[in-house]
N, C-alpha and C positions, 0 to 999 in steps of 0.2 A: 405581410400580416393579413390574415383573412378579414373580410368585411365584418364578420361578427365580432372579432377581437377589436378592430378599429372602433366599431360602434360602442363596445363596452368601455374602452379607454376614454373615448370622447365623453361619454355619459358621466363618468366618474369625475373627469377633469371639469366638466361644466358645472356639476353639482358642487364640487369643491370651490371652484372660483366664486360661483354665486353665493355660497355660504360665507366664504371669506369676506366678500364684498359687503354682504348684509351685516355681518358682525362688526367689521371695521367701521362701517358708517355709524352704527349706533354707538360704538365705543367713542368715536371722535365727536359725535354730536353732543356727548355729555361733558366734553372738556370746556375749560374757560374760553371766552372769545379769543379768536386768533388775530394776530396782526395781518396786515395785507399780504406780506410775503408768504407767511405760513398758509393763509387761506388759498393763495394762488397755487402753491405746491399741492395742497390737499385736492384742489379742484382738478389739477393736472393728472394726479394719481388716480382719482376716481374716474376721470375721463379715459385713461389708459385701460383701466380694468373693465369699464363698460365696453370698450372696443374689443378687448380680449374675449369677454363673454359673447359679444355679438359674433366674433369670428368662430368661437366654438359652436354656437347655435347654427351658424351657416354650414359648418363642416358636418354637424349632426344631420341637418336637412339633406346634404349631399349624400351622406351614407344611406339615409332612409330612402332617398330617391333611387340610389344604386340597387339597394335590396329589393325594392318594389319592382324594379324593371328585370331583375334577374332572380335566380333561385335563392331562397332563404337558407343560409348554411346551417343545416341540422347536424349536431354533433354525432360522429360515428358511434360513440358509446351509447347514445339513446336509441339509434336504429338498431344496433346489436342487442340491446336489452329488450326492445319490443319484439323483435324476431324470436329471440330465445324464449321469452315469456309465452308467446303464442305458438311456438314450435312450428313456425312457418318462415318463409323468406319472401322478400319483395321480388316479384317477377320482373319489375323494372324500378329504377331508382325513384324514391318518392318525390313528386314535384311539389315543392312547398314554396309559397310566396307571400310577401306582405301585400295586403290589399286594402283599398278604401272601404268605407261603409257601403257605398253604392255597389262596389264589386261583390262584397259579401252578400248583399241583398239580392243581386242578380244570381249569384250562385244558389241561394235558398230558393229563389223562384225557379230556376232550372231543375233543382231537385224535386220540387213539388210537381212540376210538369212531367218529369220522368216517371215519378211514382204513380200519380193519379191522373194527370191531364187536367188542364185548367177548367174545362167545361164540366167534367165529372165532379170536380171539387165544388163548383158553383151549385150544381144540382144536389150533391150530397149535403151541402149546407141547408138547402131548402128542406130536404128530407129530415134532417136533424131538427129543424124548427118544428116540423109536424110531430115528430117523435117526442119533442120536449127537451131534447138534449141541449138545444141552444135557444135563447130568446129570439124573438122576431128581429130581423134587420141586422143581425150580426154576421157579417160575411165569414164563413169558414176559412176560405182561401186567404183572406187578409190577415186574419188572426194567426194562422199558422206560419204565414210569411214573417210577421213581426216576431213571434217567439223563436223562430229559427234564425233570425238575422240581427235582432236588436240586442245590444249589451253582450254579444258573444265575443270571445277571444279569438275564435276561428271557426271555420266550417269545412267539412269534407264534401267537396263538390263531385258528387257521384257521376254527373253527366260528362265532366272533363277528367275525372279520375285524378284530382289534385287537391291539395290542402291550401286554403287561404287563411292567413293570420291577420288579425286586426293591426292597424298601424300603431296601436299602443301596447302591442305584445312586448313583454319584458323578458328577454332571454336569460337574465339573471335571476328571475323570480321562479321559485319552485312550484307555486301554484299555476303560474302561467305555463311552465314547462310540462305540468301534469296534463293540461289541456292538449298540448302538442302530442303527448304520448297517447291520449285517447284518440285523437284524430289520425295518427299514424296506425293505431290498431284498427280503426275502421277501414282505412285505405288497404292495409295489409290483408285483412279478411276479404274485402271486396275484390282485390286483384286475385286471390286464390279461389274464391267461391262466389263469382258474380251471379246476379239475377236481375233481370230488367223487366219482368212481367209478373204480376200477382193477380190472382183470380178474385180477390175480395180484399176489403179493409181488413178483415180478420186475419187473413193470410199475410198481408203486409205487416200488420202490427206484430205478428209472430216472428217473421223474418227480421224485422227491425229489432226486436227484443234480443235475438241471437247476436246480431252484428253491433249494435249500439250498446246493448247491455254487456257484451263481453269487453268492449272498449272501455265502458264506464268502470267495470270491475277492475280492469288493468290500471286505469287512472288511480283508483283507491290503493292498489297495491304499490304503485310508484310513490304515492304520497306517504303511505305507511312506511315504506322503506326509507324515505328521506327523513320522516319524523323520528324514526328509531336512530338514524345516523347522526342527525343534528339536535336531537332532544327538543324539538320544536313542534308547534302545532300551526296549521296554515288556514288563512282565511279563504273563503269562497272566491275563486278568481272571476266569477261571472255574476255578481250580486244583482246587476240590472235585469239580467234574463230571469233570475229567481223571482224578482219582483213581478215581472211580467206574467210569470206562470201563476203566481199567487192571485193575480187579478183576473185570470180566466174563469169562465164558468166551470163549475165542478167536473162536469163530464169531460169537457175538453182538456182540463187540467189533468184529469186521470189518464186520458189517451196519451198526452205528451209525456207524462212522468213514467208511463208504463215501461219503456225500454230501460230507463235509468234505475228503476227500483225492482220491479218483478223480473225484468230482463236480466239485470245483473245478478240477481239471486239465482235465476235459471242457469246462467253461465257458470257461476261458482260451483253449482251442484256437479257439473260435468268436469269442470277443471280439477276439483278435489278428487273425483273418482279415479280417473286415469288419463293419460294422453290419448289412448285410443278412443275413450268416450268423448274427450274434448274434440278431437278430430271428427268423430261421427256426428256431433252436434251440428257442425258446419256442413258436412257432406249431405246429411239428411235433416235439414231444419224442420222444426214443427209447422204444421200447416194451419194451426189454429191457436188462439190465445189460451184455450182451455189446457192445451198441452204445456204451455209456458207456466201457467198458474199450478200445474200439478206435475212437476217433473219426475216424481217417484211413481207415477202411473203410466201404464202403457197407453200411447195416444190411441184414441178411438176415432174411426172415420166418422165425419159428421153425417147426420141424416140428410138426405136430399130433400129439399123443399120445392114444391111446384105450385103454380098458380093457374087458375082457369082463365081462359082468354075472355076478358071482358069487353074487348073492342076498343077501350081507351088507349091512347098512345103511351107507351112505357117511356118515361123520361130517364129514370135511373133505378137500378136495383143493386143491392149489396148485402153483405153479411157483416154483422158487428161482433158476433161471437159471445162467449161467456163474459169476456171483459166488458163488451158493450151492454149486456143485460145487467151486469152488476152495477155499472155507472149509471144506467138508466134508473134503476131502483134506489140507489144509495141515498140521494137527497131527501127521499120521502120515507123509506123503510128503515134507514140506518145501515151502518156498515155490517154489523153481525147478521142481521136478517137477510140483507141483500146477498151477502156472501153464500149463505146456506141455500137460498133459492136459486141463485145463479150457478151453483155447482151441479144442479140437476140439468143444465143445458146439454143438449145433444145435437143441436143444429138450429139455424134460423136463416131467414131471408126476408127482406122487405122490398116492395115495389112502390115507386112513386109514378103515378099516372096523371096525364093531363086529359081532362074531359073535352067534349066538343065545345063547351061554354068557356074554355081556357082556365077553368079552375082545377085545382089539384087535389088528388085523393092519395092516401097512403095506406098500404096494407102490410102489416108485419106479422109473420108467422114464426113461432118459436117452438121447436120440438123439445120436450122434456123426457126424462128417463122413464117415467111411468105416469098414469092418469092421476094418481094422488098428487104427484108434484105439480102437474098442470093445474089442478084445482086449487092447490095452495098458492100458486103464483097468481091465479085469477083473483082470489080472495084478497090478496095483499094489493094488487093493482086497483081493485074496486074500492078498497078501504082508504088507501093513502094517496093514490095518483089521479083517479078519475075526477074527484072534486077539484083538484088543481087544474086539470085541463078545462073543465067547465068554466073556471074562473079566468084563467089565463088566455084561453082561446074561445071566447064566448060565441063568436060567430061560426064556430065549427062544432061538429058532432063526433064525439069519441066514444068507443065502445070496446069491450073485451069479451070473448067467448071461448069455450073449450070444446074440442071434438077429439075424444080419445086422449092421446098424449100431446096434442098440438094446441097451443094457445094462439089465438089471433087478435091482434090489436088493430083497430081501424080509426082512421081520422079523415073526415070528409066534410065538405061544406054542408050547412044546414039546409040550404036551398039549391 
């Protein structure tokens, strides 16, 4: 008998024995007082049942330990369904294991280092503070680590190319199995179309939208298939993670949700089109979030942004794309206006510099489709955002100006 089947049988037996014991206890507790012989018999029966439950719990622990030390037995039908749905095959057998919360957190940590580098994330967090995407003293790295490891049913460890499932993963639960399907989809796509370097956050967000978004869309198809079969609806398998997301700052929440919402929609666009279009999406993934947000438009090459050499030390520079511009504007200008203004994005780049007095300055240049769009963006920033910066960052000086089709936002110390 496979470890998975043993685990399932023991789980059912444990629940049945516990339920019987609980019901029998309450039934007998309501009977008239027993004589000494009957009471002794009842105590003996209860003692025997407790021992049987303890034995089952010990066997469950042994099976969990066995599964955590070896591969988690993924049913062949799930692997076949994932491969058929993706029209790909695993280049090597998926490595799936049960893991402790610490191991899952370590995998999330390794993913962040692989994608960004720990130092870059710390510097990016500082840049986001000066951009107003994050409040002061909220470490970007720590927040991303928590949201990617806390309350999750599993994680795709890109650095080790394996899947780690939480210890409370329920192989009998359709929602839990849907998480496994999503993670298998991520691993399958990564095996067939790996990439380990990204030129900017915007390029990474676009790549993640393809891979994670496709896996999220596949998870939805799996749930819908099982809903139709069983005529049932399913609860969110990761409610704790959902709550963590809701507690994030709006911009960070938007970046984290992007692959699961816009990325999944982007994936569906090509999945519905044809198998050739679907394969082409992985072979030539979009290089910007603008392309993900507008799948029916031909991707435009972003305008190159350059900076004069001011002599100050460059600590970090990056591109946050149309998505970043939209999320920057949204809390102040509203969703509709932010979307319209951000659609005019044609390129951006920011630089975080450290002056000789150890203080930081930030310059962000955004290229728009035309001069009119640049002026419209400037007017909105001056109207709804600059007053906020004056209040929230009173010790600093923020300004915005336009030259042709390029808007420049600056944030520097007052002294």
